[in-house]
C-alpha positions in Angstrom: 25.9 13.3 -21.8 25.0 10.7 -19.2 28.6 10.5 -18.0 28.9 14.3 -17.8 25.6 14.5 -15.8 26.9 11.8 -13.5 30.0 13.8 -12.7 27.9 16.9 -12.1 25.6 15.1 -9.6 28.1 12.8 -7.8 31.1 13.8 -5.8 33.3 11.4 -3.9 35.2 12.5 -0.8 37.3 10.5 1.6 36.8 10.8 5.4 38.7 8.5 7.7 39.5 6.2 4.8 35.8 5.6 4.2 34.0 6.6 1.1 31.4 9.3 1.7 28.9 9.9 -1.1 27.6 13.5 -1.4 24.5 12.7 -3.4 22.2 15.4 -4.9 18.6 14.4 -3.9 15.6 15.8 -5.6 13.7 15.9 -2.3 15.6 16.3 1.0 15.7 13.0 3.0 15.0 12.7 6.6 18.0 11.4 8.6 16.7 7.8 8.8 16.1 7.8 5.0 19.7 9.1 4.4 21.0 6.4 6.8 19.1 3.7 4.9 20.3 5.0 1.5 24.0 4.9 2.7 23.6 1.3 4.0 21.9 -0.1 0.9 23.2 2.0 -2.1 25.9 -0.5 -3.3 24.5 -3.8 -1.9 23.4 -6.4 -4.4 20.7 -7.5 -2.0 19.1 -5.6 0.9 15.9 -5.4 2.9 14.3 -2.1 4.0 12.2 -3.2 7.0 11.0 0.4 7.5 7.6 0.8 9.1 4.7 1.9 6.9 4.8 5.7 6.5 8.6 6.1 7.1 9.4 6.8 3.4 11.1 3.6 2.2 9.9 4.2 -1.4 12.0 7.4 -1.6 15.0 5.4 -0.5 14.4 3.0 -3.3 14.0 5.8 -5.9 17.3 7.4 -4.8 19.0 4.0 -4.8 17.9 3.4 -8.4 19.0 6.9 -9.5 22.4 6.3 -7.8 23.0 3.0 -9.5 21.9 4.3 -12.9 24.3 7.3 -12.6 27.1 4.9 -11.7 26.3 2.8 -14.8 25.6 -0.3 -12.8 21.9 -0.8 -13.9 19.8 0.0 -17.0 16.5 -1.4 -15.8 14.5 -1.0 -12.6 11.5 -3.3 -11.8 9.0 -2.5 -9.1 6.6 -5.3 -8.2 3.9 -4.2 -5.7 0.3 -5.2 -4.7 -2.6 -3.9 -6.7 -3.5 -1.3 -4.1 0.0 0.2 -4.2 1.7 -0.2 -7.5 0.2 2.8 -9.2 1.5 5.0 -6.5 5.0 4.3 -7.7 4.3 6.2 -10.9 1.8 8.8 -9.8 3.5 9.7 -6.6 6.9 8.2 -5.8 8.7 8.4 -9.1 7.5 11.9 -10.1 8.1 13.3 -6.6 11.6 11.8 -5.8 13.4 10.8 -9.0 16.1 13.4 -9.8 15.5 15.3 -13.0 18.8 14.3 -14.7 17.7 10.6 -14.4 14.0 11.2 -15.2 15.2 12.8 -18.4 16.6 9.5 -19.5 13.9 7.3 -18.1 11.4 5.2 -20.1 8.3 4.2 -18.1 6.0 1.2 -18.5 3.2 -0.1 -16.3 2.3 -3.7 -16.9 -1.0 -4.5 -18.6 -2.0 -8.0 -20.0 -4.4 -6.4 -22.5 -4.2 -7.9 -26.0 -4.7 -4.6 -27.8 -2.4 -3.6 -30.6 -1.1 -0.5 -28.7 -0.3 -2.5 -25.6 1.5 -5.2 -27.5 3.6 -2.6 -29.3 4.4 -0.9 -26.0 5.6 -4.2 -24.4 7.6 -5.1 -27.5 9.3 -1.7 -27.8 10.1 -1.7 -24.1 12.4 -4.7 -24.6 14.5 -3.0 -27.2 17.9 -2.0 -25.9 18.8 1.7 -25.6 20.6 4.0 -23.2 17.6 4.9 -21.2 16.7 3.7 -17.7 13.8 1.3 -18.2 11.4 1.7 -15.3 8.9 -1.2 -15.2 6.0 -1.3 -12.7 4.0 -4.5 -12.3 1.4 -5.6 -9.9 2.7 -8.6 -8.1 -0.4 -10.6 -8.7 0.5 -10.6 -12.4 3.5 -12.8 -11.6 1.1 -15.6 -10.8 0.2 -15.7 -14.5 2.4 -17.2 -17.3 2.0 -14.0 -19.3 3.3 -11.7 -16.6 6.1 -14.1 -15.5 7.3 -14.8 -19.0 7.5 -11.1 -20.0 9.4 -10.2 -16.8 11.8 -13.1 -17.5 12.6 -11.7 -20.9 13.1 -8.2 -19.5 15.4 -9.3 -16.6 17.3 -11.7 -18.8 18.3 -9.0 -21.3 19.3 -6.2 -18.9 21.3 -5.1 -15.8 18.3 -5.0 -13.6 17.3 -3.7 -10.1 14.4 -5.8 -8.9 12.4 -4.5 -5.9 9.3 -6.1 -4.3 7.2 -3.7 -2.3 5.2 -5.1 0.6 7.2 -8.3 0.4 5.0 -10.1 2.8 3.0 -10.9 -0.3 5.7 -13.5 -1.1 6.0 -15.0 2.4 4.0 -18.1 1.4 6.8 -20.2 -0.2 4.2 -22.5 -1.9 2.3 -19.7 -3.6 2.7 -19.5 -7.4 3.8 -15.9 -7.4 6.4 -16.6 -4.6 7.9 -19.3 -6.7 8.0 -17.0 -9.7 9.6 -14.2 -7.8 12.3 -16.5 -6.4 13.3 -17.7 -9.8 13.1 -14.2 -11.4 15.1 -12.7 -8.6 18.1 -14.8 -9.6 18.2 -12.9 -13.0 18.5 -9.4 -11.4 21.8 -7.8 -10.5 20.3 -5.9 -7.5 17.4 -7.0 -5.3 15.4 -5.2 -2.7 12.4 -6.0 -0.5 10.3 -3.5 1.3 7.9 -4.0 4.2 7.3 -2.6 7.6 6.0 -5.9 9.0 8.3 -8.7 7.7 7.0 -11.0 10.4 3.3 -11.3 11.2 2.9 -14.9 12.2 6.5 -16.1 13.1 10.0 -16.5 11.8 8.8 -18.7 8.9 7.4 -15.6 7.3 11.0 -14.5 6.6 12.3 -17.4 4.6 10.9 -16.7 1.2 11.3 -12.9 1.5 15.0 -13.3 2.3 15.5 -16.1 -0.1 14.4 -13.7 -2.9 17.3 -11.5 -1.9 19.9 -14.2 -1.6 19.4 -17.9 -1.1 22.5 -18.1 1.1 21.6 -15.4 3.7 19.4 -17.9 5.5 19.6 -21.7 4.8 18.9 -22.5 1.2 16.6 -25.3 2.4 13.3 -24.2 4.0 13.3 -27.3 6.2 16.8 -26.7 7.4 15.8 -23.1 8.2 12.7 -24.3 10.0 14.6 -26.9 12.0 17.2 -24.3 13.1 14.8 -21.6 14.4 11.7 -23.5 15.3 11.0 -26.0 18.0 9.4 -29.0 16.3 7.3 -31.7 17.9 6.1 -34.8 16.1 2.4 -35.2 16.6 0.2 -38.2 15.7 -3.5 -37.9 14.9 -5.5 -41.0 14.1 -3.7 -42.8 11.3 -1.1 -40.2 10.3 1.5 -37.9 12.0 3.0 -34.5 11.2 5.5 -32.0 12.5 4.0 -29.3 14.7 5.8 -26.0 15.6 5.5 -25.5 19.4 7.9 -22.6 19.8 11.0 -20.7 18.5 14.7 -20.7 19.3 17.9 -19.0 18.4 16.1 -15.8 17.6 19.0 -13.6 18.6 21.1 -15.4 16.0 18.4 -14.8 13.4 18.3 -11.1 14.3 22.1 -10.9 14.0 21.9 -12.4 10.5 19.2 -10.0 9.5 21.0 -6.9 10.8 23.7 -7.4 8.3 21.3 -7.4 5.4 18.5 -5.1 6.4 17.7 -1.6 7.8 14.9 -1.3 10.4 13.2 1.8 11.7 9.8 2.4 13.2 7.6 5.5 13.2 8.3 6.0 16.9 12.0 6.2 16.1 11.6 8.8 13.4 11.5 12.0 15.4 12.0 14.0 12.3 8.8 12.8 10.6 5.8 15.1 10.4 3.0 14.5 12.8 0.6 13.3 10.1 1.6 10.8 7.5 -0.7 10.3 4.5 -1.0 7.7 1.8 -3.5 6.4 -0.7 -4.4 2.8 -1.5 -5.8 2.5 -5.0 -8.5 -0.2 -5.6 -9.9 -1.6 -8.8 -13.5 -2.4 -9.3 -14.7 -5.9 -10.2 -16.3 -6.2 -13.6 -19.8 -6.3 -12.0 -19.1 -3.1 -10.0 -17.7 -1.4 -13.1 -20.8 -2.2 -15.2 -23.1 -1.0 -12.4 -21.1 2.1 -11.9 -21.0 3.1 -15.6 -24.7 2.5 -16.0 -25.6 4.5 -13.0 -23.3 7.4 -13.9 -24.8 7.6 -17.4 -28.3 7.5 -16.0 -27.5 10.2 -13.4 -26.1 12.5 -16.1 -29.2 11.9 -18.4 -31.6 12.4 -15.4 -29.9 15.6 -14.2 -29.7 17.1 -17.8 -33.5 16.6 -18.1 -34.3 18.2 -14.8 -35.4 21.8 -15.0 -34.1 22.5 -11.5 -31.0 20.7 -10.4 -31.0 20.6 -6.6 -28.2 19.7 -4.1 -30.2 16.9 -2.5 -30.7 15.3 -5.9 -27.0 15.5 -6.8 -26.0 14.2 -3.3 -28.3 11.2 -3.7 -26.7 10.2 -7.0 -23.2 10.6 -5.5 -24.1 8.4 -2.6 -25.4 5.7 -5.0 -22.1 5.7 -6.9 -20.1 5.5 -3.6 -22.2 2.6 -2.4 -21.4 0.6 -5.5 -17.7 1.2 -4.9 -18.2 0.0 -1.3 -19.7 -3.3 -2.5 -23.5 -2.9 -2.3 -26.5 -1.3 -4.1 -29.3 0.7 -2.5 -32.5 0.9 -4.4 -35.0 3.8 -4.4 -37.4 1.8 -2.2 -34.7 1.7 0.5 -33.7 -1.9 0.1 -30.1 -2.9 -0.1 -28.3 -5.8 -1.9 -24.6 -6.8 -1.7 -22.9 -7.1 -5.1 -22.1 -10.7 -5.8 -18.5 -11.8 -6.0 -15.5 -10.4 -4.2 -15.3 -7.0 -2.5 -11.9 -5.5 -3.5 -12.3 -2.6 -1.0 -12.9 -5.0 1.9 -10.1 -7.3 0.7 -7.7 -4.3 0.6 -8.7 -3.4 4.1 -7.8 -6.8 5.4 -4.5 -6.6 3.7 -3.7 -3.2 5.2 -4.6 -4.3 8.7 -1.9 -7.0 8.4 0.6 -4.2 8.2 -0.6 -2.1 11.1 0.6 -1.8 14.7 -1.5 -0.5 17.6 -5.1 0.7 17.5 -6.9 1.3 14.2 -9.8 3.7 13.4 -11.8 2.8 10.3 -14.2 5.6 9.1 -17.0 4.5 6.8 -20.0 6.5 5.7 -22.7 3.9 5.2 -24.4 1.7 7.8 -24.3 -1.3 5.6 -20.6 -0.8 5.0 -19.9 -0.6 8.8 -21.7 -3.9 9.3 -19.8 -5.6 6.5 -16.5 -4.4 7.9 -17.4 -5.6 11.4 -18.4 -9.1 10.2 -15.1 -9.5 8.3 -12.9 -8.3 11.1 -14.8 -10.2 13.8 -14.4 -13.4 11.8 -10.6 -12.8 11.4 -9.6 -11.2 14.7 -12.4 -12.1 17.1 -15.5 -10.1 18.0 -14.0 -8.8 21.2 -11.3 -6.9 19.3 -13.9 -5.0 17.1 -16.4 -2.3 18.0 -18.8 -0.2 15.9 -19.7 3.4 16.7 -22.5 4.9 14.6 -26.1 6.0 14.7 -27.4 2.7 15.9 -24.9 2.2 18.6 -26.6 2.5 22.0 -25.7 5.6 23.9 -25.1 3.6 27.1 -22.2 1.7 25.6 -20.6 4.4 23.6 -18.3 5.6 26.3 -17.4 2.1 27.3 -16.3 1.5 23.7 -14.0 4.5 23.8 -12.5 3.5 27.1 -11.8 -0.1 25.9 -10.3 1.3 22.8 -8.0 3.6 24.7 -6.9 0.7 27.0 -6.2 -1.5 24.0 -8.8 -4.0 24.7 -10.5 -3.1 21.5 -8.1 -2.8 18.5 -10.5 -1.9 15.7 -12.8 1.1 16.0 -15.2 1.2 13.1 -17.1 4.5 13.1 -19.3 6.8 11.1 -17.4 10.1 11.0 -20.6 12.2 11.5 -21.3 10.2 14.7 -17.9 9.4 16.1 -15.9 12.2 14.5 -16.7 14.8 17.1 -15.7 15.1 20.7 -14.0 11.7 21.2 -10.4 11.1 22.2 -9.0 8.1 20.4 -5.3 8.6 20.8 -4.6 4.9 21.1 -5.0 4.8 17.3 -1.8 4.7 15.2 -3.6 4.2 11.9 -6.7 5.9 10.6 -8.4 4.4 7.5 -11.0 6.2 5.4 -12.9 3.4 3.8 -14.7 6.1 1.8 -15.0 9.9 2.1 -17.6 12.6 1.9 -17.4 16.2 0.6 -17.7 17.7 4.1 -14.3 19.1 5.0 -15.3 19.9 8.5 -16.3 16.2 9.1 -13.0 15.1 7.6 -10.9 17.4 9.8 -12.8 16.6 12.9 -12.6 12.9 12.4 -8.9 13.1 11.7 -8.3 14.9 15.0 -9.9 12.1 17.1 -6.4 10.4 17.0 -4.2 13.4 16.4 -4.7 15.5 19.6 -3.3 16.1 23.0 -2.2 12.7 24.5 -1.0 11.3 21.2 2.6 10.3 21.5 3.1 8.6 18.2 2.9 9.6 14.5 -0.5 8.8 13.0 -0.8 7.3 9.5 -3.9 8.3 7.5 -4.9 6.0 4.6 -7.5 6.9 2.0 -9.1 4.2 -0.2 -9.5 5.4 -3.7 -10.8 3.8 -6.9 -9.1 5.5 -9.9 -11.2 7.6 -12.3 -14.3 7.5 -10.1 -16.1 9.8 -7.6 -13.5 8.8 -5.0 -10.8 10.8 -6.8 -13.0 13.8 -7.2 -14.0 13.8 -3.5 -10.4 13.5 -2.3 -9.3 16.3 -4.7 -12.0 18.5 -3.3 -11.0 17.7 0.3 -7.4 18.5 -0.4 -8.3 21.9 -1.8 -10.6 22.5 1.3 -13.7 23.1 -0.8 -17.3 22.8 0.4 -20.0 20.8 -1.2 -21.6 24.0 -2.4 -18.5 24.8 -4.4 -19.2 21.8 -6.6 -23.0 22.1 -7.1 -23.5 25.7 -8.1 -24.4 26.3 -11.7 -23.5 23.6 -14.1 -20.6 22.4 -12.0 -22.6 19.4 -10.9 -21.8 17.7 -14.1 -18.1 17.6 -13.2 -18.9 15.2 -10.4 -20.0 12.5 -12.9 -18.1 13.1 -16.1 
């Protein structure tokens, strides 16, 4: 049956003595996606250095389907950061995987849980069959022995396609997960890396990423690679000395090597892309956040059930309290605020996303405390002169100056409150718009989106929504996508759907 379906979906023609594959896609590719597919489809190792928002995930899905139809693979492994890896199941796979392959696909998302059902799922997934095993794992799990050992068993017993999404996560050659990926990659028959920003600091960022693909593309030795493309100076400080990189060399040679093993495209080059590009970054709560969120949600439901008259202001207040927990702080009834102890996953995700961006960035955040937290983090990392805030407390005298500096590129990060900065401003220097959190007001959302997407904008704009699964975030985004008003959610008993 599989062979018959392969013949139905694949047809080989010969044009000018070169093979041309007429491949039946589930979703029609843009020209740059089709070009990328043709270049990488049969390669054992290949890099898609396609800028964020240009659709590299679809190319990978089509590549997996093609190789499976050809009988060359029986397993596909996708390793991606925590904020991204769920999208491969909820969005990319379901949207782009051809139905004839999906019919024979067995899916599994990695979980380290010691529950009986999870252990059975992991064990059964290793059993051989004729299905395409599609395994999705957050790359952080490869820093653990449990995650690394399981993936080793899976790769060692299959003809595998191994793809690392956002491969800059393995650019640090000394990191535990990088070492694991390099070893595991040797077990896969086909290897791919995906990133729009393969180099953020310098050529050294490339070595581990490319070494994952093939240890012989660049020098097998990191130090040989460094000495080839970096200008080294020996520096002595006090009682010891060390090698210092003072410049780079032979970069045209490096580019020539990469061109043979990678496909590069930017948003500016993709004239066939739609004007607005949208994506979601999913973020998990910390245990402390999850406990607070669950307790507050239960208390809100109990409180509202006991109220004789459920009013919109009361519901909105409870929604805001839930959102504040997701953003990393708690606001008490007396007006005082307190930052939740420990890490802030949403803020960490923001810093990771900004590493991938080019050009100006608008960050929309609802809460004053959140805006201040973001400003402090960005000023510390990129310098205070590159960051500006635009919200209720911003002095009116400096507001226009902030806009002008942002448009000139002197300010790269515009952190704003959508109700304050979302109207009347022209911020076309932005190439990326991030919604740290959303509100139910569709008008505010549309207005704030159009600060960057308006006359004068020459580039495609990427819109990123931060969403914590199974929380108020998802409900708000769903409402926005359906263009509903707040009143649609709070009439009658519908208020309970916001919390349950």
